[in-house]
Structure formats: structure tokens, C-alpha cells
C-alpha positions in Angstrom: -13.6 58.2 78.2 -15.6 56.5 76.0 -19.2 56.1 76.4 -19.4 52.8 76.3 -16.9 52.4 79.2 -14.8 49.4 77.8 -13.5 46.7 80.1 -11.2 43.7 79.7 -12.0 40.9 81.8 -10.2 37.3 82.8 -12.6 34.6 82.0 -11.5 32.7 84.8 -9.5 35.5 87.1 -8.7 32.3 89.6 -7.4 30.0 86.7 -4.3 27.9 87.6 -3.3 28.3 83.8 -4.0 30.8 80.8 -7.7 31.9 80.6 -9.1 33.9 77.9 -9.5 37.6 77.8 -13.2 39.0 77.3 -14.2 42.6 76.1 -17.3 43.7 78.2 -19.6 47.0 78.6 -23.4 48.1 78.3 -24.9 49.9 75.6 -28.6 51.2 75.8 -28.9 48.9 78.5 -27.5 46.1 76.9 -24.6 43.6 77.7 -22.0 43.4 75.2 -19.6 40.6 75.7 -16.7 39.8 73.0 -14.0 37.3 73.0 -10.6 39.1 72.0 -8.9 35.6 71.0 -6.1 35.9 73.5 -5.3 33.8 76.5 -3.0 34.8 80.1 -2.1 33.5 82.7 -3.7 35.6 85.6 -0.6 36.2 87.5 0.6 38.0 84.6 -2.9 40.4 84.1 -3.4 43.9 85.5 -7.2 44.0 87.1 -6.5 47.7 87.6 -5.2 49.1 84.1 -7.0 45.8 82.6 -4.2 45.0 80.7 -1.2 43.0 80.6 1.4 43.5 83.4 4.5 46.1 83.0 6.5 44.6 85.9 9.8 43.9 84.7 10.3 41.5 87.6 7.0 39.2 87.1 8.0 39.4 83.2 11.4 38.0 83.8 10.5 35.3 85.7 7.5 34.1 83.7 10.0 34.3 80.8 12.4 31.6 82.2 9.2 28.9 81.2 8.0 31.0 78.8 10.1 32.0 75.6 9.0 35.4 74.0 6.6 36.2 77.0 7.4 39.9 76.5 6.7 39.9 72.8 3.4 38.1 73.4 2.5 40.6 76.2 3.3 43.5 73.6 0.9 41.7 71.1 -2.2 41.3 73.7 -1.5 44.7 74.6 -2.0 46.0 70.8 -4.7 43.7 70.0 -6.9 45.1 72.8 -6.1 48.9 71.8 -7.2 47.5 68.3 -10.6 45.9 69.2 -11.5 49.5 71.2 -10.5 51.0 68.0 -12.1 48.9 65.5 -15.2 49.1 68.0 -15.5 53.1 68.3 -15.0 53.0 64.8 -18.5 50.3 63.9 -20.2 52.4 66.2 -19.3 55.7 64.6 -20.5 54.0 61.3 -23.7 52.9 62.9 -24.4 56.5 64.4 -23.8 57.9 60.8 -26.1 55.7 59.1 -28.8 56.2 61.9 -28.9 52.3 62.2 -30.0 50.4 65.2 -26.3 48.6 66.7 -26.8 44.7 66.6 -24.3 42.3 68.5 -24.1 40.0 65.7 -22.7 42.7 63.5 -20.4 44.1 65.5 -19.0 40.6 66.4 -18.6 39.8 62.9 -17.4 43.0 62.2 -14.5 42.8 64.6 -13.7 39.1 63.2 -13.6 40.0 60.0 -11.0 42.9 60.9 -8.9 41.2 63.5 -9.1 37.7 61.5 -9.1 35.2 64.6 -11.2 32.4 66.1 -12.9 33.3 69.2 -11.1 31.3 72.1 -14.1 29.0 72.5 -13.4 27.4 69.2 -10.0 26.5 70.4 -11.0 24.1 73.2 -8.0 21.7 72.4 -5.6 24.3 73.8 -7.8 24.0 77.4 -5.5 21.2 78.2 -2.1 22.6 77.5 -0.8 22.9 81.2 3.1 22.6 81.3 4.7 21.7 84.7 7.0 24.9 84.7 4.7 27.4 84.1 2.4 25.5 87.2 5.3 26.0 89.2 6.1 29.6 88.1 2.5 30.6 89.0 2.6 28.9 92.8 5.7 30.6 93.4 4.4 33.9 92.5 0.9 33.2 94.1 2.6 32.5 97.1 5.2 35.1 97.2 1.6 37.6 96.9 0.2 35.9 100.0 -2.4 34.4 97.4 -1.8 30.6 98.7 -1.0 29.7 102.1 0.6 27.2 103.8 -1.4 23.9 105.6 -1.3 26.1 109.1 -3.1 29.2 106.9 0.1 31.8 107.0 1.7 33.3 104.3 4.7 31.6 102.8 8.2 33.4 104.1 10.7 34.8 101.5 13.1 31.6 102.4 10.5 29.1 101.2 9.6 30.6 98.3 13.3 30.7 97.5 13.5 27.2 97.9 10.4 26.6 95.8 12.1 28.9 92.9 15.3 26.6 93.6 13.0 23.1 93.2 11.6 24.8 89.6 15.2 25.4 88.2 16.3 21.5 89.3 13.0 20.7 87.6 14.0 22.6 84.5 17.1 21.2 84.1 16.0 17.8 84.5 13.5 18.4 81.4 16.4 20.2 80.1 18.7 16.8 80.3 16.1 14.7 79.1 15.0 17.0 76.2 11.4 16.8 76.9 9.0 19.5 78.3 6.9 17.9 81.3 3.0 18.5 81.0 0.6 17.6 84.1 -0.4 14.7 82.5 3.1 13.3 82.9 3.2 13.6 86.8 3.4 10.1 87.3 5.5 7.3 89.7 7.5 6.8 86.7 8.3 10.3 85.8 9.4 11.4 90.1 11.5 8.5 89.8 13.3 9.8 86.7 14.0 13.1 88.2 15.2 11.2 91.2 17.8 9.0 89.5 18.7 12.3 87.4 19.1 14.3 91.0 21.2 11.5 92.3 23.4 10.2 89.5 23.7 13.9 87.7 23.3 16.3 90.1 25.0 14.1 93.3 22.4 15.4 95.5 21.8 14.7 99.3 18.7 12.9 100.1 17.8 15.8 102.2 17.5 17.9 99.1 16.0 15.6 96.7 13.3 14.9 99.5 12.4 19.0 99.5 12.2 18.5 95.6 9.5 15.6 95.9 7.7 17.5 98.8 7.5 20.7 97.0 6.4 19.2 93.4 3.7 17.2 95.4 2.5 20.7 97.0 2.5 22.6 93.6 0.9 19.6 91.8 -1.9 19.4 94.8 -2.6 22.8 94.8 -3.2 22.9 90.7 -5.2 20.1 90.6 -7.6 21.8 93.6 -8.0 24.6 91.0 -8.9 22.4 88.3 -11.4 20.5 90.4 -13.0 23.6 91.3 -13.1 24.9 87.3 -14.4 21.3 86.3 -17.3 21.7 88.5 -18.2 25.4 87.0 -17.6 23.8 83.7 -19.9 20.6 83.8 -22.9 22.9 85.3 -22.4 24.5 82.2 -22.6 20.8 79.9 -19.0 21.7 79.1 -16.3 19.6 78.7 -13.9 19.8 82.1 -9.9 20.7 82.0 -8.8 17.5 82.8 -10.8 14.6 83.1 -11.9 13.4 87.0 -10.1 10.1 86.5 -7.0 11.6 85.2 -6.9 14.1 88.2 -7.5 11.1 90.6 -4.6 9.0 88.6 -2.2 11.9 89.2 -2.8 12.4 92.8 -2.5 8.2 93.5 0.8 8.8 91.8 1.8 11.5 94.1 0.7 9.5 97.1 2.7 6.6 95.9 6.2 8.3 96.2 7.8 8.7 99.5 9.9 11.4 100.1 13.4 10.2 100.7 14.9 10.3 104.0 18.0 12.0 105.0 20.6 10.1 106.8 22.7 13.1 107.5 25.0 12.9 110.9 24.3 15.6 113.4 26.5 17.0 116.0 26.7 19.2 119.2 29.6 20.8 121.0 29.8 19.3 124.6 29.4 22.0 127.4 33.4 21.8 127.8 34.0 22.7 123.9 31.8 25.4 124.2 34.2 26.5 127.1 36.8 26.2 125.0 35.3 28.5 122.6 34.7 31.1 124.5 37.8 31.1 126.3 39.9 31.0 122.6 41.8 34.5 122.2 44.5 35.4 119.7 42.1 34.9 116.2 42.0 37.1 113.4 38.9 39.7 113.8 36.7 38.4 111.3 36.8 34.7 112.9 36.3 36.5 116.4 33.1 37.7 115.0 32.2 34.0 113.6 32.7 32.5 117.3 30.4 35.1 119.2 27.8 34.9 116.7 27.9 31.0 116.7 28.0 30.9 120.2 25.0 33.2 120.7 23.1 30.2 119.0 24.7 27.7 121.9 23.3 29.9 124.7 20.3 30.5 123.2 19.2 27.3 121.1 17.6 29.8 119.1 17.7 29.5 115.0 19.9 31.7 113.1 17.5 33.4 111.5 17.0 34.6 115.3 20.0 34.5 117.1 21.9 36.5 114.2 19.5 39.8 114.6 19.7 40.4 118.5 19.6 43.8 118.8 19.3 45.9 121.9 15.3 46.1 121.7 15.4 42.6 122.5 17.2 42.8 126.0 14.6 42.9 128.4 16.7 42.8 131.7 17.9 39.8 132.3 16.2 38.2 129.3 16.1 38.6 125.7 12.7 38.4 124.2 11.7 38.3 120.4 9.2 36.7 118.1 10.5 33.6 116.5 11.2 34.6 112.7 9.8 31.2 111.6 6.9 30.1 113.6 6.0 33.8 114.9 5.9 32.2 118.6 7.6 34.7 121.3 10.1 33.6 123.3 11.7 34.9 126.4 15.4 33.5 127.3 17.5 34.0 130.4 20.8 35.9 129.5 23.6 33.8 131.3 27.2 35.4 131.7 29.1 34.0 129.0 26.6 35.4 126.8 25.9 38.8 128.3 29.7 39.1 128.0 29.3 38.5 124.3 26.3 41.1 123.7 28.1 43.9 126.0 31.2 43.5 123.5 29.1 44.2 120.5 26.8 46.8 121.9 24.2 44.3 122.1 23.5 44.2 118.2 25.1 41.3 116.5 27.4 41.6 113.7 26.1 40.8 110.4 27.7 37.5 108.7 26.5 35.6 105.8 25.1 32.3 106.8 27.8 30.7 104.1 30.7 32.7 105.4 29.3 31.6 109.2 29.5 28.0 108.2 33.1 28.4 106.8 34.7 30.6 109.3 33.0 28.2 112.3 34.9 25.6 110.9 38.6 27.4 111.3 37.7 28.5 114.7 36.5 25.0 115.9 39.5 23.3 114.3 42.2 26.0 116.2 40.1 25.3 119.4 41.2 21.7 119.0 37.7 20.3 118.6 38.7 17.7 115.9 37.7 14.1 117.3 36.9 11.9 114.5 33.1 11.3 113.9 31.5 8.3 111.9 29.2 10.0 109.2 26.7 9.1 106.8 27.4 10.6 103.2 25.5 9.9 100.2 27.1 9.9 96.4 24.7 9.2 93.4 22.0 8.1 95.8 24.4 5.6 97.7 25.1 6.0 101.2 28.5 5.4 102.6 30.1 5.5 106.2 33.2 7.8 106.4 35.0 9.2 109.0 35.8 13.2 109.9 37.1 15.5 112.2 34.4 16.7 114.1 35.3 20.5 113.3 34.4 19.6 109.5 30.4 19.2 110.5 30.1 22.7 112.5 27.3 24.7 110.8 25.4 27.4 112.1 22.6 25.1 112.8 25.2 23.2 114.7 24.6 26.1 117.5 20.9 25.4 117.7 21.5 21.8 118.7 24.4 22.3 121.2 22.2 24.9 123.1 19.0 22.4 123.3 21.4 19.2 124.0 23.4 21.1 126.8 19.9 22.2 128.4 18.8 19.0 128.4 21.9 17.4 129.6 21.9 20.0 132.7 18.4 18.5 133.5 16.0 21.4 132.1 12.5 19.2 131.4 12.2 18.9 127.6 9.0 20.8 127.5 10.6 23.6 129.2 13.2 23.7 126.3 10.5 23.7 123.8 9.2 26.8 124.9 12.9 28.2 124.1 13.2 26.3 120.9 9.3 27.1 119.7 9.3 23.9 119.0 5.4 22.7 118.7 5.7 18.5 118.7 7.9 16.7 121.3 9.2 14.1 118.5 10.5 17.1 116.5 12.2 18.9 119.3 14.1 15.1 120.1 15.6 15.1 116.9 17.7 18.2 118.5 18.9 16.0 121.4 22.1 14.8 120.5 22.6 12.3 123.6 25.3 9.4 123.5 24.8 6.0 125.3 27.2 7.1 127.9 25.1 10.3 128.3 22.2 7.8 128.7 23.6 5.4 131.4 25.4 8.0 133.6 22.0 9.4 134.2 20.4 5.8 134.5 22.6 5.2 137.2 22.1 8.2 139.1 18.3 7.2 139.4 16.9 6.0 142.4 15.8 2.6 140.8 19.1 1.8 140.5 20.6 2.9 143.6 18.0 0.9 145.3 16.3 3.8 147.2 12.6 3.3 148.6 12.8 -0.3 148.1 10.5 -2.0 150.7 12.1 -5.4 152.2 10.8 -8.8 151.9 9.8 -10.7 154.8 
């Protein structure tokens, strides 16, 4: 270990973009500081070893938006090592000549050997904020718990993965349009162009496009929030802001004007009779029988696939299933009805594993075998235009149909909405009501049974 205890630190460790790397140490009670001429994204810096990260996973992901990143990090590492070597050499020469070391001489010596301008002299690069890099930085910080959701919890893996998918869609849009988007390019026109590309070239559904816009808004707002914090510090030092306040406000205003595309997807639920037919269906291949049992667990509990697919013996508490909901972290307690008990016993109370993709495929086949083939009118979106088509009901089956089926049939059985919400872990009534698929005939039947239309309790008019 050298006597001067060299330390490499980032100028702005919480920066949302690249920040300068500086050398800091104390010599004879004085603080010595030198700008290395290197910049790095904080997520790519290892503060413990005080050098660029060597994580292959990190480097691989960032390389998608930063070409030659591996080489750049190696060059930074070599530059820092060279600065330490040159500093030791300079102090050694000062000791030999018995002269008092001066900061100015030391800095000039390093500049002459490294031949680089100090980062403070390159202010024009401080505004070089690429949208892809901003997305990448958000994804990694969210994955590590550095950025939290609006409710203050960590982003789960599936949500982080969804942001990665959105970034890929944005990168493909940039490739298609032969342009590299910067933060100042974010505008209503740019977002509308992206939506047009998603609809016309990718033929995506409104739900997918809406998620992309939602993610873009979240990422850009988080980035600009960090920029405003840094701008405040710079202005206090009489330095130029990273992005002018008027530009920040323009970008935020553009985000506010863009509305998330609304999905017009058609959702279905199985009736109690159809669920019974599925339960009694036999003489199926083993893989379809397994898919049927997994799906029915959702129909009998109204849990999400991420929950009903992971039921294990330790979740069984007598006549109930007790588990912590994976998405909302709420603890739910659900009575086990006889049909569900039969399925659980068949699998030793451990629901077999099957990917969501295969379950989506197999349950369609199962429902077709069960004769659930009534025609349903659906909204389909093609190139941004919605058309009405008719499809057999079994083609609309997904893992989520089970949850809708459970919630709907519980409601039709007379269980109050707020009681069902304790099972489904919904927080808001309007969100829960989206799962209740009640047709007009069901509503009329319930209305007919009310005392109001039976005339019960009416006063006689004299």
C-alpha cells in the first residue's frame, strides 16, 4: 500500500448519466485532487475496488446501447493505473531532489504525460444524454432496488423484465428510423411516431403500446428528477445546468399530453357449468390433464397464475390455503372447496410446474375437447385499427381467465365484492370490477329476485 492512499471517486455518484472520475488523496495534511479525464456511468463503477466493474452481466447489458463498452472500461482501468504510477514517480523525484511538492506542478506533470484535457474543460459533453442509456441505467438501478415503485416497494423481476422489453422496442424504433434519440428529442411528436411504428411495423396491441408509453414516462420522469437535483447543486456553484429548466419543463409537458392507449381486448370467464365440465373431463393425454388441474386451481381460488401455480403443502392450513400474494405481498386465506381438494390430493398438494406459455396453449385444447366452443365477438387490433370478429370461446382461454372465472362465479354465488377482494388482494373496487364479467341476462335475473320488483314490503295506499 502506498503512503498517500490514493482513492478514485466519482464526482456525482448519484448522477443519471456519465460522471467524472477523480483522484483524491491527502499528503502532508493537504487535500490533493485531480480530474482523470475519464467519465463513467455510476452503475458501471465499483466503489469498493474503486475501478470500473468487471461484472460480465452488467457489461453485456450496457453494451447493447454502448458499443465497445468493454474496451472503454479497460482503457479507463489502464488510465487510472497509469495516473497512480506517474504520481508515485513524481513524488519520488520530488523526494530525491528534496523539494516541497506543489499541487500545481504535480497536475502539470500528469497532464504532460497523459496528454488529456481535464473533464471540466469539456462542458459540451455534459448534455449528451442518450435515451437508450437512460433506459439501461433505470433498469439496472430498479433491479438493484435503487429505484422504488410509487408505493415505495422494490420492482419485482417480471416488471424489470417488462422494462427491458420496452427498451428493446425503443431500440428497434431507433434502428428503423436511423436515428439515435437523445433526451431532448422526447416530445409529443416523437412519441406519436413511436406509436405509429409499433402499430404499423410491429402490429402490436393497444395494451402493449400503452405499456411502452407508461414505461417511457416513468423512466424519463425519474431521469429528469435526478437532473433537477444536480442542476440545483450546479447553480449554487454558479455553474451551467446539465439541462436548462425550460427544456426540462417542455419534456415533462410533452409527457403529460400523451395519453396511454386504451386496450379494447375482450375478456371471458367460464360459467360454473363449464368449470364443472372441465373438472369431470377425462380420457385426456397427461400433459392436458396436468394443464386442466393447474387452470382449475385458479378457477377455484381467483388467484393470479403466479400464485395458484406455486401452491405447496406448507400453504395448506386445514381447510384453507394461506399464502402471501406475490405481486401485492398481501396475505390471503382461501377456503378449499371439495373439487379443489381432489385436485390438490391428486398432486400431493404440490401443483405441478408448467410454463405460462404452455398452459395458455394446452388449456385452449382442453376447453375445445370439453365443447366450450360458443362463438364470442371480440375486438382485435391490427395496425392500430380495431375490428370486430367472432371466435370460439376456447380460443380466448389464458392463464388469467382462471382468475376472472373465480372472481366472477364467486360474485354470482352471492359473495359480496369486498369479501372477494380479500381473496383476490385487490385494493380498489374499480380495479376489482374489471374482473367481474357479468352479462345483461345475469343482471336481470338478480334484479328480478329483489324485493323491489316482487312488490314485497310496499305500503298500501288508502
